[in-house]
N, C-alpha and C positions, 0 to 999 in steps of 0.2 A: 309344289305343294298335287299336283294331279298323282306324278308318283307312290310321292309320301301316303296318300291316298289310298293305292294302290297297294300297297308294301301293309297297312296297318291292319283293312282287312281283308286283306290274303291271312294273314297268321292270327290275326282273330276269328272269323269265321273258319278257314284248318283247320286251328287247334283247338276251337265244341268239336268240327266234324271225328276230330284224330281222336280226344277221347271217348268219344261213342263209340267208335269202332274199337276201341280197346278194353273199356274197361265194360265187360258186361251188367253191372249192376246199376249203371247208370241208363238200361235200354230201357223204360219210361218211356212210356206213350207219351206226355208233357215231354218229355226228350227228348225221342222220338221229334215231336213237331220245333222243340225249336230245332234239332239238326235240322231239319226242313230246311225252316227259314233260315239256315247260317247256309244250308247250300247255292238257295234262290240268290239269296242275297251274295253271294260270292262269282254266281254265275251272271249275275247282273256283275257284279264290277268288273271281271275278266271279258266278257264280252263288249259293253255300255262305252265304259271309259274309256278304253284305246281306243274304239270309234269316234267318238263322241272329240277325243282331243286334238284325233286327227285332220275332224272339218275343224277345229276353231282352230289350231296352230296356219293351216293351210288355206284357209278360207276358202274352202269348197260349196258355200251354196251357192254359188252363181254358175259356178261346170257343173255338164251334165253326170254325170259320176258323183261328183257332190251332192246330186240332188238327192240321186237316188243312194250315195252313202245315210245322207241325213234322213231321209224316209225310213231307211230300214233301221236305224237304230231308234230316231223316236216308233217302229212299230215294235219295236226288243223290247224297248222301254216301258211302253202301258204292258205290253206283255208281262213283266217282272213285276210293275206294280202288281196286274191284278193277278199273278199268282203269288208275291206278300201278304193282297188281304185277303186272300182264300184262305191261306194256310194261318192266319192272326184271324180268322170266323173260325175253323178250328179250334183255336185255340182257347176261345175263349169260352167256343162251347164244351170243351173240352171242361172249362173252369165250370160251368153252369152246373156242369152233371152233379162231378162230386162235390159241388155246394148245394145241389139243391133233395141231387138221393146219398150222396154220402158216397161215390164209388171208391172201389181200391184197384191198385192195377197189383200186376206181377210183371217181372222183371221179363222182358221177351226176349 
């Protein structure tokens, strides 16, 4: 199940990043914020999922190295949650500005 989630996440988030890289017409501020969210999610899955699976499978919670890995996974998960929330806050601010003041975007 973990490997299936890893593959789906890499394909989905990777395709968003490739599309924004390939097509210049998609490079608007809202799409760049979506790409930022996709990149953060991709890094979260690539960093935390294997380490979390390793701790769970090998039952390393009681070993000293396992505690270190568990602490690193917990701190990186917290960092990625913060980055996700910050990115979504920027997206909400962007939508607020568009709705309130009717901003228009240029392709970057």
